N, C-alpha and C positions, 0 to 999 in steps of 0.2 A: 218882434215876428219873421218882415219881410228880411231880417237880415240872416236872423235862422234858416229861412226856407232859400232864402241863396247860398248860404253854403251846406246845402242840402242837407238838411233838415227834415225828415218824414212827416210828419209830426207836431205841434206846440198842444203842452202838457199842461194847464192849469192845476195844480198840488195846490188843498187847501184854500180856496178862493174864495168862497161863499161872502165873504164879509166885503168885498174887492169885488163881488158881482153887478153893479151897476159902474161902474169903472171897467170892466175887461170888455164887457159888451160896445159901452166907447169907442173901448181901444181896438176890440176886433169888426167895426164897420170900416173904421177906418184903417183900418191893415188891409177888408177884403175890396175896394176901389182904391188902394193902392197896388193890389193886386196879390194878396194870402192866398192861396191854392188848396192847402196843405189839409189833409181834419185838425179839427181841435180838440181837444181829449179835453173831458172833466172828472180828473181824478182826487178822488176827497174819500170821508168817511160814511160815507150814506145817510147824512141823519137831515139831508134836508128836506125845507120843507114840499111837499106837496106845489105848494105854487113855485118856490123857486126851479125846481126840477122844470114842470113847463115852466119858467121865464128861461132858465137853459135852453129849452128846446127849441127855440129863434135863432139862435147864435150856434151852438154847442154840438158838433157831430158826432164821439163818443162821450157818453156821459159812463162809469169807469169807477159805482161805488167798492172802498177797503169792505172786501169777505170777512177778516178776520171778526169782526164783532157777530158772528150768530155765533150757533151753538158749539161747545168744542164736541157732542157725537157726533153732530153733520159735519164738520169739519175732517174730523179723524180720517171719519167713512167715504170722502173724498178725497182728500187726501190717500189713503191710500188704494 
């Protein structure tokens, strides 16, 4: 994460990392100590439990669930 920040990354985007949440939090906490300042994005399917989302909120800046699993009627309305 620190190296990506040095290379100009605008955020760190964790994609479908639910099964690694505890390890990711430990890595993020270490990276923050080392100077990580860019936003952290949780990019997921949206099936996390409320408990997982509450836990993520302690170290993730942006929660980005996929919207593709919603109803096709709503998706069509928003797309058009």
